Structure formats: structure tokens, C-alpha cells
N, C-alpha and C positions, 0 to 999 in steps of 0.2 A: 284677040278674042280666042283664037284657035289655042293659043298657049294657055290661056285661063281654063278652057275646057279640059286640057290634057292634065293640068294640075289637080283639077277637081276628080278626075277619074283615078289619077294615082293616089289620091288620099282615100278614095272610096275602097280601092283594092286593097290598100294597107289596112283598112278598118276590117275588111272581110277575113283577111288573112289572120289578124290578132284575135278577133272574138270567135272565130269558128262558126259553124253551122248550127242552128236549133237542134237540141237532143231528139233522137228518134222517138216515136210513140211506144215502141216495144219496151224500151228502157224504162221509160215512165211507169208502164203497166207492172214491170218486174218489182219496181221500187215500192209501188203501193201494195203489191202482194206480201212482200216481206214485212212491211210495217203491219199489215193485217194479221199475219200469222203471229207476230210478236204480240199483237194487242189481244188476240184470241188466247195466247198461251197465259199471257198475265191474268186475263179475265178467269181462265181455267183454274190457275194456281189460286187466285183470289177465292173463287167459289170453293175449292176444295179445302182452303184453310177455314173458311166459314162453316163448311159441312163438318170438318173434323172437330172445330171448337164449339160449335153449337149444336149440330143435328146429331152427331155420333158420340158426343162427349161421354155419356153415361155408359155406352157399350164399351168404349176403349178404356175408360177408367177401370171398368169392372175387369177387362182383360189384363190390364196392368196389375191390379190388384191380386187377381188369381195367381199371377206369377211371382210377385214380390211382396205382397201384404198377406200377413197372417194373423190369426187370432191366436195369441200365446196364452197358455195357462200359467197363472201364477199359483205355485204350490204353497199350500198352507202349512204353517209349521205347527206340528202336533205339541201340545202342551206338556210341560215338564212336570214329572212326578218326583216329589221330594219327601223325605222323612219329616218328623215333627219339628226338627231343628233346621230345616232347610237344605239338608245334604241331599244332593242329587241322586236319584235312584233310577230314573229313566229320562233320556234326553233324546232329541232328534237332531241328527247331524246331516249337513247338506251333502248330496251326492249327485252325480249325473248318470243318466241313463242313455245308451246309444240306440237310436232307432234309425230305419231307412224306409225310403219310398222305393219298393221294388221296381216300379216302372222307370225310376230315373237311374237306378243302380243296375238294372239288367243290360242295358248297352254297353257298360264298362266292365264286362266279365273278366277282362284281364287284369282288372284290379283286384279282384277277389281273393286271390292267394296273400297278397299283402295285408287286406283288411282281416282275414281269418287269423293270420299270424299275430297281428296286433292284439286281437280280442281273444287270443288263445282258444279258438274254436277250429274245429275240423273243417278243412276247405271243401271237401265234398258235401259235408252236411249244410255248410253255409250256402253253397251253390244251389243245393236242392231246396232250402227253405226259400230263398229268393225267387227261383223260377217258379216254384209251386204257388206263389202268393202274388203274382203279377196283377190280379184284380184288385189288390188292397193298396192303399196308399200310406199304411202305417204298419211297422212290423218291428218289434223290439229285438235287438241283438244281445244287448248285455245290460242288465239292470244293476244300478247302485255301484258304479265305479267311482274311485276317487276323483274329484275334479281334475288333478293333476294328469292323471292317466288318461281320462277322457279327452283331455286337451291333446294328448298326442295322438289319439285316433283322428281328431278333427284335423290335425297338422298333416295327415297324409293326402288331403285334398280329393278323396274319393267322392265322386258325384252321388247324390241321393243319400248321404250319410248326415244325420243330425243328432243333436243333443237335446235333452229335457232334463231340466232341474227337479229333483225329488229330495224326499228326507228319508234317512234310514234310522231306526230306533236302536239306541245304544244304552246298555245297563252297566254303569260303572262298577257296580258290586257283584256283577256276574251271578253265580249259582247261590250266592248268600241269599238273595232276594228272588231267586228264579221262580219258585213255586208261587209265591205270594203275588208278584206283579204279573206273572204271564207273559205274553209277548204278542206282538203284531204281525201281520202278514207282510208280503212284499209291497203292498199298496199302503202300509202303515195304518192299516185298521185293526183294532183290538180283536184278539182271538181267544185269549184265555185270562183268567185272573182279573186283577184291577184293571188292566188294560181294556178288557172286554166290559166289565161292570161299569167303568166311567168312560166309555168309549164316546158318548154323546157330549161328554164334557171336555174330553181332551182333544177331540178331533175337531180340527178348524174347517173353513169352508173356502175352497180354492177361488181365486180371483181370475180375471180374464182382462187381457188388453189387446189392443190392435198394434202391430209393429210392421215395419218395413225390413225385410230380409235381403241380403245379397244372394248370390247363386250358391254360395257355400252354407247358407243357413244361418249366417251371423247376423244379429240384430244391428240394423244401421240406425233406425230411428224408431222411438216410441210415438205412435200416432195419437191414440186415445185410450182411455180407461173405460172398460167395458162393465166390469163388476169388481169392486174392491175386495181384497183378501181379507179373510177374518181369521186370525190366527187361533189356535186351540188354547184353551184356559189352563193355567197350571193347577196342579192338585196337590195338596198337603196332606200326607197320610198320618196316622197315629203312630206308625212304627218308629221306635227309637233304633236307629242303625246300630249304636253301641250295643244294645242288648240283643239285636238280631245277630250280629257277628258272634256275640258270646254263646248264644244258644246253638248257632250253626257249628261253632267249634267243638262244644262239648257234646252235642249230639252225634257229630261225625265220629269224634273219638270213641264214644260209647258203642257205637254200631261197629267200628273196626275191632275195638277190644272184645265186644261180646259176639263177634261174628254173626250178627243179628241180619235178618232179612230187610228190615226197613225201620223206620222210626219217625215220631213227630215230637215237637214241643211247642206248646203255646204259653205265652205269658199275657195276662190281662190286667189292666189297671182296675182295681176294685171300685175306686170311687168314680170313675168315669165310664167303665165298660170298653175303654179303648184297648185295641190289640196292639201291645207293645212289640211283640215278636211273634212269629209263626214260621217254623222251619221243617223241613222233612229230609230224610234220607231214604234212598239215594236222591242225590240232587242233580240238577241239569243246568247248563250254561245257556241262557236264551240268546246270548250273542252268537252262538255256534247252531245254525239251523240243522246241521247233521245230527244235532242231539235232541231235537224236537219231535217227539213221538208220544202218543197217547200214554204209553206205559210209564214213561219217565215224567211228563210234565203235570200230570194231575196232582192236585193239592190234596194230600192225603188226610191233613188235619181237617178239612172241611168236607171233603167228599166220601172217605172211606168210613164204614161203620164197623163196630166191634161189639162184642159182649164184654162189658167192663169188668166183670169179676168182683173182687170185694171192694173196689173203689166205688161201688154203688152204695154201700152199707150206710155211710153217713146220711144219705137222703131218706133211707127207710126209717133210720132213727129220728130223722127230722120230722117224718109223718107221725112216728110214735109220740114224740114231744108235743106235737100240734095237736094230737087226739086228746090230750089231758089224761090219758090213762098212764102215761110214763114221766118220770122226771129224772133228773141226775143221780138221785139217790135210790131210784127203783132197782129192785133185785130179780134177776132172771135165773131160774135154776135149769143148768145145762146137764145135770146127772142124768143118766150115768156116762154121758160123753158121746150119746148119739140119740137120734130120734127117727122114728119111722113115719113116713107120710105116705099113705097107701101102701104100696109095695116097695117104695124106695127108701133105703136107709140113708139118712145124713148123719155124718160123724164129724168129730173133731179128732185131732191127732191125741189129745189128752183130755181126761174128764176134768173140766175146770170148776165143776160144782156150781155153788150159788155166787154169781157175780153181776156186778152193776153194768150198766150200759157202757161206760167208760173202758171197762175191761173187756167187754165184748168187742169193742172196736179196737182196743190195743192188741187183743190176742187174735182177733179176726175169727170170732167164733161162729161157725155156720149154724150150729145147733142154737145158739142164742139168738140169732138173727132170725131163723126159722120160727122159734117161738114168739118173737115179737111181732113178726109180720102176720102170722097166723091169728094173732089176737087182735088185729086191727080190721076195720071195716074196709073191705076191698075198694069200695068207691072212694073212701077218704084217702086211702093209700094212692090210688091212682091220680086223684085230684092233685095231691101234694107234688108227684113226680111230674105231672103235666105242667103245673105252675112253675116249676123248676126248670121247664123247658125240654124235657125228653119227649121224643115222639113229635118234634116239630122243628122246622128250621129256625134259626136265630133271626134276629133283625138285621143282619150284617149285610144282606144283599149279595153275597159272594156267589159268583156263577157256579152252578153244579153243586151246591151245598146239599147234603142229604138231611132229611129228617129223621133219620134213625127209625126205630120200630118200638113202639110201646102199646101192646095189645090192650083193647078196652077191657075194663074191669069185669064186664058182664060175660066175658069169655074166659075168665079165669077159673082154674081149678085149684084145690088145695096144693097139690105138686107144683103147679105153676107158681102160685104165690111163694112158696118155699125157696124154689130155685131162683125166682126173681130176687129175693132178698139177699142172695149172695152172688147176684150179677149174671144169671143166666136166664134166657127167654126174652130179653129186651136187647136192643142194639143202640148204640149211641155214637156220636162222632166226638173225636177229641175236642172240637171246638165247643160242642155242647156241655161235654163234662166239664171243661174249663169254666164256662158260664155258669154252671150251677155251683161250683166251688165259690167262684166270685160273688154270687148272690148270698151264699152263706157268710162269706167274710165280709160282705156289705151290710150286715145286720138284717138280712131277709128282703133287702130291696133288689129287685130284678131291673137291672139297667141295660139299655140296648147295646148290643155289641156293635162297635163301630170300627172301621178301618180308616176313617178320617179323623184328623185331629179334632179335639172337642175343647173349646175354650172355656166353657162352664159345665160343671157336672150336671147332667140330665136329671130330671125327676124320674125316680124309678117307681116301678109297681111293687106294691106291698104283697108279697108272696108267702112270708112267714113272719111270725111275730118276733120282734127284735130279741126278746128273752130266749126264744127257742134258738135262734142263730147263735147268740152269745154263749148258751150252754153248750151247743154242739161244737162250737169252735174250742171251748175249753176241754171238751171230753176228747177232741181230735188231738190235742197236744199230747194226751198220753200215749198215741201211737208212735211219737217221735221220742221215745225214751228207751232205756235199756230193757224195760219190760214189754215194749212194743215191737211191731213187726217193721216199724220205719225208722229206726233210729240212724241209718246212713243218710236221711233226709236233713238231719239237724244242720243248722248254720251257726257257727261260733258267733255269739253275740246277739242272736235273735232267736225268739221263741217261735217255733213252727208248728202249725196244726195241718195235718194231712191223713191221707189214708192210702196204703198199698193196695195192690190188686194183682191177681195172678189167674189168669183164665185159660183154661183148655181151648184150643181152636176147634171149630166145628169142621167136620167133613162129611163126606156122603155117608148116610146112615147113622150118625152120631158123633162123637167127639174124639179127637186124636189124644192119646195119652204121651205123646212126645214132642208135641208142637204148643208152644205157649205165647200168651200175650202178657208183658209184664207192664204195670201201670203204677203210677204215683201222681196223686193230685192232692194239691193243698194251698194254703195261704201263709202269708208271712208279712210283717211280724204279728204274732198272734193276739197281742194286746190291741193293737189297732191295724187290722189287715190292710196293706197297700197293695200287694201283688197276689194274684192267683195264677197258678201254673198248673199244667198237666204234662207229663212225660210218658210217651207210649214206645216201647220196645218190642217190635214184632219178631217172634221166633229166635230169641237169643240161643246161640249154639256152642257157647263155650264152657258149658257145664252148669252155669248159674241160670236160674230162669225166674226166681221169685221177684216180684215187684220191689221188695224191700232191698234186695242184692243188686238189681240191675237198673231199675228206674230211679229209685230214690237218690242215689249218689248224684245223678244228673240234675235233678231237681234242686239239690243242695248247691251245686256249683253254679247253676244258672241264675237261680233266684238269689242266692248270696251275693253273687257278682252284681246283679241288677240292683239290689237294695244299696249297695255301696256306690254304685254309678249315680243313683238317684238321690244320694246323701240322706237316706232314710236312718232316723235316729236308732241305735241298737235299743232293745227292750229287754235284754238279758245279758249276762256276762258269764263265759267259762274262762277262768283264768288258771294259769300254772302258779306254782308257789312263787315263781319269781315275778308274777304279774303280767305276764305276756299271755295272749290267747293261745290256745292249742287246739289242734284238729281233734274232732270226735273220732275215737277209734271204731273201726267196723266191727259190728257185733258178730257173734256166732249165729248161724242160720236158725231161725226158730222153726222147730220141727211141728208145724201146725197144718191144718188144712190149707189148701191153695189160698194165698193171702192176696 
């Protein structure tokens, strides 16, 4: 019995030694505390996740967007300008402009010398610009860089420096079309000429899109399109670039040869009213912004006015024919070679005696024109000149075009009528004068002047009877003969009708006797006029100054070349004994009144 009790006690002791005593209460408390803390942390993290994803999502997304999301402008491509055959006259090429956020760039001032060197800017000036614009978030540093050069700037890794894509206007023909086309400003908006007149057509509308950018300003992802870009529309002009080059070359050569101050040439299509060429000298290159100033870029052919001299005489004769008082066979007595109107004597170089209207034009008789003009009703003369476009702008819509000056007939006095008959007391633009010659060449139909290509001839306004116009063209052919003042305007193979003009230039208190304006205007071929042109040479200084000596040869070369380019059939022939065409010799100067 006793032995059994001892064995049971031994087994109990063994069990107590192997299983140990129950854990103390403090240990269990610590354990539950740890579990509680972990549970609370998990709940806190869960709550924070819910708060971030649901409660503060809009705020946080906005903050993220503010740092990496941007609304990027999509630059609109300005429309291309071409000549009538599709040759590009003005195109827009992609360029990049460098801009900075001064707030982001200011902390990295040690990077400014590198940036200034890459941009070819003065480092002190760059630092001053950045530090003085810290309240701004956008500041241009360099406009219109070549994309390859702009990429090198971005490769520097300077913080706060970004690129924006823009377009720059480029004119392939340079100064050949400079005055006609005008130019755009640095923001690609039209400022002068055709670029200004048709800016609403050429200019596009910038688009916008939302993008994600990295910290260097590089687009990582396109998010959405906000506004689609609308490119500018292309514009087809009436200009024939071949004739434009021809007129530019001949005018430039004439200005150099005659040592003239300036000059203009305009060529119009008689049948459509289209401007095929319009050039001026001195010229400027619209690609070089250093040449752009008001003195050089104005289009003299449309904006400058001049007293036309004897080149106005055909239109006074047109009024005489339209009045019914005169016809091609009418005789005017110019004896004894001068006439006194009031206290002013008007004279010819020679007493031409009794001559017809064609001879008055051929010899450019001031006495004959004075007698014709004084015999007409002033209102009827004024009405004819007005219908021909004098004293008003043309329908071209060209910016800055002048209306010239034609005083109302009610203010005319006899001496004013006399001087007007040979080109003083009124002012015209070269474009007006060319349009008037085109109207005569078109059989008395005045068609709108157009700088845009015309697919079908517009219906013109009847301003002169067709018979009057045809008679006048026939009489003007006598000017381009050995007996006339404009022989040097002759074109081998073509009959030419035109008129010379030489006018003293006005100055303070009267007229200068050593400064002249030389003019020639006309149409060709005379049997069925296709082209009308006017040549102006301002203040020739090489010794010759008559329109027949200075302006007429330019007309011959420009219009003659244009007729051949347009494949207009010859209507006359000047052959040598061997059958080959020969050049028309230059005549001796006609010693007559200013012609």
C-alpha cells in the first residue's frame, strides 16, 4: 500500500516538472495589449486608406494634377499662300520656343550661366529677368528656335525650363514678293499686305489637350482632347511667280541703271482684273526682321500717290470721245504752239499746228489737250474720270491702299481743268492707273481688281462705250511709233498701245524743276489686249528722265516677256531681211513738253 502511494506521488511530481506552472497573469495582459495595438493600427491604416481613396480623392487628385497634369496648347498651322500655279509664296515651319517658370528656376541659380551660354544670352541679363519675374509662372527666354537647337537646351536638365511648339512664317521667294505679301509678327499674325488682308482666312485656331508631364516638362501621356485644332486655310493668289520674277528683275536693273530713288511695276490681266505681278524698289526681305521698318515695307504701288503727268491724257481723250464732240478724225488747232489760260501760258516745244487726237497723244501736246479739256463739260469730264476709278480705292481690298485725289468738278477753274488735262492737280496710285488702262484695254468694261486667282472672268461694269475704247487703243498705238514719244515701249512681234508721262514733282511752294516722275502705261497686244501694265520710275538721276526714255523700256521687257510666258499669239511682225525678228532701236529724244 505504502509502495503504491509512493509511485503515485512520483508520477505526479514528474508531471509537474514536465508541464510547468500556469502562465502568470501579467504575461497574458501584455499579450493582449500587443494584439490590441496591432488591431488598432490595422484599423487606422484601413480607415486612412478609405479616407484617401474616398473622402480626399478629389483634393489629392487635384494636387497631383497640379504637379504633373498640364493643359497643353496645340499650335494651329497657318495656311500656305501660293501663286496661281501652286508655287509656295508663304509657308509656316515648326519651331520651338524656350520658356521658364521663374519660381522653379530661381533656386537653381548656379545653372543660369550654362543656360545663358546655350541660349546665347547675357548671364547677368538672364539672372535679372528671372529674379524680377518671380511672381510669374511663364516667361519666354528665346522665341522660334530650330527644334534641334531647342532639344539641346532641354538636354541641359535645368529645372523650370520648358519648350512650346510654335510656327514661323517663311517666304521662299524673299524680297521678290516682299511688298505684296507683307509679313507676320512673332506670334504668326498678319501685319501687312496679303498676310494682313487675309489674316482671318490664313490664321487657324489653336487647339488644347490635357497631358501628363514629368518633372522635366516632357509629355508622358496624352490624357484628353479639350479643343481640336483648326488649321488655317490655304490661299491661292492671282500672282504669276514667273512674271513677278521678271518684273522684279527688270525694275531692279532699271533703278540701278537710272540711279533712281524708287520705282513700281504692276501687271494686270485685262480679261479678269487679276494682278499678275506687283513689285517695288527698293525691296526688302520679309524673312529678315531687321529689314522690316515702315520706310521699306510699304507697298508703294498701292499706297503712294503721284501726279501722273501725260499718262492721264488718254482718259481725258476718252471723255472727249464719250461726249460725242470728238472722234478719231477730229482736228484740233494748236497754233501758234502755246495757249494762255488766265495768266498762265501753256506751250509745246514746237508749233504742231492742226493735228488730230492721235497726234496729240503721240506728240503729247499740252496745248492740244488743254483745248480739248476746256471744250468739255466739267461734270462730264469728272464723271468719266470717276468711272475709270480715279479718286477712289479699287476693289482689291489691299490694306493701306490710297484713294488718290480727284477734286470735285464744282471746284474746278479753267486753269485747273487745263493742268488736269496733262496730269497735274490730281493724284493717282500706280494701281489705279494700271486699272484704268486695263479698263480701256477691256473694251470699256471695268472689272474688279483681284489679288486672288479668278477661275472665271467676272462681269464688269460698263464705264465706256466699246467703240470709244477701241478707238482710243488704236490712237494710243501711234505713241509707240517713230513719230511718238514711246517708241522704246515697242515689243517685237506685238502691237502696243500706251502713253508716256513725265511730271515735275511737287515740293513746298510749287514744283521742282530737277526732280521728275517717269511713267509709262499701256496694253498689249493692241488688237486684242491681254495685259495692262504701268511702270513708275521716281527721280531718275542718270541724266535721262522722260517716261519714254526711262519707263518705256521696262514696260517693253516686262510685258514682252510676260506675253511670251503666257503664250499669247503675236499680232505683228518686225522682221530683218533674213526673216529673224530684230530689236526696235532706241529713238532720239523727242524735244517736246514733259511727256
